[in-house]
N, C-alpha and C positions, 0 to 999 in steps of 0.2 A: 267888276270884271270877273268873268266866269273862270273856273279852275282850268279849263282847257287852254285858254289863251296864256294864262300865267305859267302853266306847266310847259307848253310849247316854247315860251320865251326862256324858261329855265334850262330846258334841254338845248336850245339853240345857243344861248350865251355860254353854257358850259363847253359845248363842242367847239364853238367859234374861237374862244380864248385858248382852248387846248390846241386847236389847229394852228393858231398863231405861235404859241410856244413851240410847237413841234417844228415849225418852219425855221426856227433859230438853231444855233449850234446846240447839239444834244446836251452839252455840259450845263447849259442855262437852267435846265429842269432841276438840277440838284445843287446849283451854285448857292452859296450862303450869302445872306445879307441881313440887314436889320429890319425886322417886321415882327408880327405876332408869332410867326413860325420861322424856322431857319431858312427854308427854301420854298420854291414853288411846289416841288413834289410833296413836301410836308403839308403845305396848305391844301393841296388837292386831296391828300390822304384824309385830312380832317373833314373837308367838305363831303367827301364820299361817305365816310363813316357817319357823319351827321345826317346826310340824306337818308341813309339806311335806318338809323335809329328813329328818325321822324316817321319814316314809312311804317315801321313796325308799330309805333305809337298810334298812327292813324288807323291801323288795322285793329286796334283795341288792346294791344299788348302794353301793360302798364309800365313794366321795367325791362325793356329789351336789352339784350347783351350788346356790348360794344364790339364791333367787328372791324378788324384791320384788313384792308384790301391791298392787293399787289399794285403798287404805283412805282415800280422800279423803272418803267419807261413811260413816255407819254402815250404810246400806242396801247399799252396794257391799261393805263388809266382811262383812256377813252373807251375802251371795250368794257371796263368795269362799270362806268357810268351808263353806257348804252344798255347793258344787260339789266342793271338795277332800274333804270328809267322805264324800260319796256314792262318790267314786272309791276312797277308802281302804276303806270298808266292803265294796264289791264285791270288792276284793282280799282282804281278811281272810276273807271267806266261802269263798274257795278253799283256805284253809290247813287242813291236818289237824292233829291233836294233835302228831304227829311234827314237822310244820313249825314249830309254835309253840316246840318245844324245840330246834330247829336253832340251832347256833351260827353267827353271822354276824360277819364282820370289817368294821369301818368305821373311818374316820378322822374325828375331830372337827374343828371349824373352826380349832383351834389346831395341828392336825397330829399330835395324839396318836392312837396306834393302840389299838383296842379289839377284843375278841372276847367277845360276849355272846349269850345265848339270845335269840331273837326276842321271847319273852314278856317278858324283862327290858327290852328296848329299848322295847317297847310301853308298859310301865308307866312308864318314864322320861318319855316325852313326855306321857302323861296327867298325871303328877305335875308336870311342868314347867308345863303350862298352868294347873293349879290354883294354883300359886305366883303366876303373873302375874295371874290373875283376882283374887287377893287384893290385888294392887297396884292394880288398877282400882278396887276398893272403897275403897282408901286414897285414891286421887285424888278419888273422889266425896265422901268425908268432908272432905277439904281444901276442897272447893267447897261445903260445908254441904248436901250432898245425901245422903240416906239410901241405904244399899246395898240389895240384895235378897238373900234367903237362897238360896245356891247350893251349900250343903254336900250331900254325897251323901244324907244322911238326908231332905232335902227332896225331892230327885229321887225317892227310893224312895217317899215318901208320895204325891207327885203321880202317880207311875206306877201306884199301886195304886187310885187313884180312878177 
């Protein structure tokens, strides 16, 4: 699957789930429950910061700094994702097939060194966000709120309409 489809899915699923969270009582975004993070807002803070750090790694920065984004409201979180994703997509559009196969070195937050093809790194951050979107759905279920379908197949169906 080419990067464009994967990235369109990533953007769609991020915004669709945030729209669903935003349609609930505002307190749900910061309500605490048992999961990897204390709340939906903390989960999205993590996803956003990790999207940023992978983006910087994909540009060739070996040890990018960790950035915290303002996720005090769902609206601000959506805007931060949109802004970052526009910047990322503009960069990705400049890459050739050879660029996607280029091996880049990076150091993770634990200090471990890696050398991977840009394409593998891209897939890693898409997969990472999918994992955490599943956790957001778990939060919603703990709050007796139904989730919303965000699997790729739903994106594909909606995109064809």
